[in-house]
Steps between C-alpha positions, in 0.01 A plus 500: 500500500435873555242422766742267677765774508245742644403254771865445590547877521200529729631220719841666518346834600283337765790309652718811511229700672409220735855488631582870508473664846280796400298748699165374624200658665429169663851485639390780732252251647788258562383269221774392257255340257474770238676795351273760340765575236525133412127475441489816289799396290354154440173652376675756278727230356246226442168660406596668168674186372224265617236723339673454166534126551131461587367749241363740761464863379478678833458474874566646841654373823464627856689396812372586846688467825352591836328837481655626179502436127851380429473492120247560224590501134336464161649302211434498128182611327135511593417558131732331252357665188546855628809417710343647813711409801378358830470747788533354848254759634243524224495190276200285590536121470242226538561314825255218418467254790684726745151653514412216738739636766310831502169317524637311800596828668146632441350189659728526805412867542132410523579214737683748722191726500282208607302503175632164381587174670771280347329180616136574425313330217532746209148424378384753758662771281409376153149640455366332182838372376467123511791294632482135390667307782410128533724449807408517868782745572387856434719748311643783711700814428801319643461250217464772237813695591714188554387330175349201679132548404524224235360685196491341157711665229300721265640745243236513229334845481736645763645764266372788289663719237320824596382645830151545351463121491585456868217386726507598867689267730171379647346435157801298391514292818126426483548346156853365504605410857645147470402208720690386808657171388741429786407496869561852642818517707635166378771614256637820349341558159588839354187677377421828326136466597580459867662843503224647280240374747698650789496832312125474455460447875708815556253683273199358682617578852657841431211613277758628251603370157817295543713746301370794706574317825859425398554859390361647825652263754822380336617713206439844651649429847804347326534791256459262208366763263594316180325174588156368413277197455291686241534633146872515407464788258460745786880487505515662156855487372650292782358155439749228405398289202530125539712303253482136409744253344840566352361721225393757761137478389293761684220347706152662489385617841267252669257550786421230752167439666685376808638845581600436866716210382653647191456866404755693709707755306779690673846653478824386660493807725143436619569133564800602709261679737296181531812296579609758758168452676534121501853517642414760763229329705218623275596865550573761232594854610291468813198345325417151625380311193491157667542433870823312586317193634307450176799594285689210657251267334625636168864455596488153657382160379129441562436181302703209366407196296732300726730586794812439287376712207520872439175682570309822457439805712203723432611636163842340447676172437746439786833326442653323799842655466734679734409785475135442407389610153148612412406502133212619286501540124268600223514377143279651235547477124775752431578574866675344797536635856632355824534591866767347723497575872762406761319609819784398733730739313239771436591455135269499199517496120256593226560392141263601221548454125295552186617181331350153512828354624560751778559214739844463336654828622318460831630152571849587377531772765330310782713189445819704539368693800386184677810296426787745495388779731247363748637144490152360544470160664196277500359404838310183582711302254458136594836353602635196320423180688654158470160341433389744229474216248259247649437216254254322731224763471225450241482824303254386233213700650683825415531418128267675257418830335447813706334816368579850625213615722509831316370323188141517373284216632138611452482709182590476133857616565553148632589412140841656575568187708451261205640244461760479780576839656666503843786294637543125503670319787630147457684251721846377400634150549705649785173592674539874452256754356588657166337809352470554125794742509722215622530619860524203738365513856557251783273448795608713796225456757121499515379649168826689432748416224844649446731503199876455530541872425275592793178588315185389677151394396222389730158342474170581666274199547123452520306324777598162356869600522528496122692786335270786402755770416868518423643824640789676329596833651191719514314295241266207549418235240185289531533128429289389208269201538458203267228673296731800459777297337635665187524170311131434561401839361748495214384150412133598513565808288684297235242220502202736480665694218605189306165321529313818410709537183449131413124541547491807275703326227282187525182706462635682193612174335178309579254784453359366172506137608160347573432426866211436734300791637652451846857488369448811287377698801784367713758604240357853482495552877853358527614731218349810660646406838848427365499815283406720795787362705758532221395858422523587870849354534616683186357830624653442843849459354454812287367701793753392762705814445185709517400337826842585639515863384195657339248373755682699768310792345183342361359163399502489117192384312698210356570364848137546601400293198764235567376455856149423376627191318579287811138549610375388159727194501400412857131511403560285193706253708211464747246412229747286304444180711132497396597466132772245581256273683243531221766409245622198700144382556437515127825317413416201724858371482847596611703676232796736466252783446329418831826486689619828346168671579517395866864599533436840338198549726705435814777726374251779430350467848851525646562816296231673709707432811814612314343830393357560847840430661663768285219748578370517141142444613274758666705784350727533801722774365 
């Protein structure tokens, strides 16, 4: 009830300010879109309340218009225990994935100097870092900075708890660079490793460590003296602590091996200088950081999954609104930051918070600004047509499960997809497509579908004109094949588990019963095989949380042991048929035991495929 009252108060304030004719800097440019006072009052009214609602201890907000900083302010505490307040000039927050925008600027600087080529095969720059790419299309820097390289998802061993444990960027990429699992340039697939690899290329070409390059060519020219990609404790008493959950649990500081994608730390004041540069043709106080022609590639759409979908520039997501909105955010445990740019208005926002739910205050302000002050309108909205609902078109080929291309496909983290991760699309009796959330889409034209509310999804097809991806906004979801079906894998898992347990129980009950030499050996091998599988499944369930959290830092011995078991069971399953055939030959007649032995043998052979599918074999962690 209290939260509802607060929201109503916020709405009232925003409406009042959106209708009041207040002074505006932008009015001087003959643009009636925005009043500076309205924006400031909305932030001051909403942020403190939203921080309480979303359990966020502290934060800072900056607003930039044209060539000046319109507003910068700190809120709350950077240290809850000592009640140390946030300083807009000095408090250093983790910017997380906003790091990627800086890496993009570094790449474009080197392109401008002629040291890099956006469309050249990046393997020319990789030295002895191996890029596993099975596709004919080569990966380029354009792919890396637009998130279209097609990297697999990989988070295990990406984090460390102390700087002493950090390998160099090159050392980490040599060991941990994931495979390319989607054809380069085909769809947008957000990737931390794509940006990390771009940062490594900056190192290689500039002959400077990445952090030193950023400091020399970006931080210092922009007077960002409280910003770094390196050790946070250089900031002494100014570092904001991250807080997690409603209990305001303090988060231990983590280091990431993918520094160019993740490790930026900065203040609201410093980030304001960066935004000023972006909104002023790459220029800051006479220093050209990025040439205008290359900067335009950061401020305009460069790639789309489909012509009717939002796309990406180099560094930002781009919303097709009037005016255009560019967006980049960073989410790290205990921190949230976001950049919003409106290039047509020379307007920019920075939000940064030291709470896990910092998106709450951010979105609360942006929603009001977009709706009540800027009156944003979406462009390229497909108009309603009389033949939207076409019952004569066969939509069955679109039905199925689709998995986010940002998922893991070729390493042990694939287990996160079990048993039915992704989205399922079905066809209604009215010949419309329905997503799991209940949204209904009718065929519009070609591979485009539109809901009655105006939302759009589209499909990208393969050479056989069968759907390969469903495209929703900036995201792409790969259609799963028959052998990927969740019911197949869930069924196999249950059957393998059940039959293994039955085999173990049977062996225990019949252990003292007299049997032929062949049957005795068969029972023992079956028992060892079934026991290995059951122990592995039990360990896997116990270690799932460890796989999700602890292995970000290191692979525990228990997981190393668990991953040996699938190899043992696979070996036993391969020799098991020999003992089955010897047993059947000795029996010389069909019996229930024979039938069970053959069925169990086939099931155990199929378990090898099952384990290989889920990347449990060959220690692919």
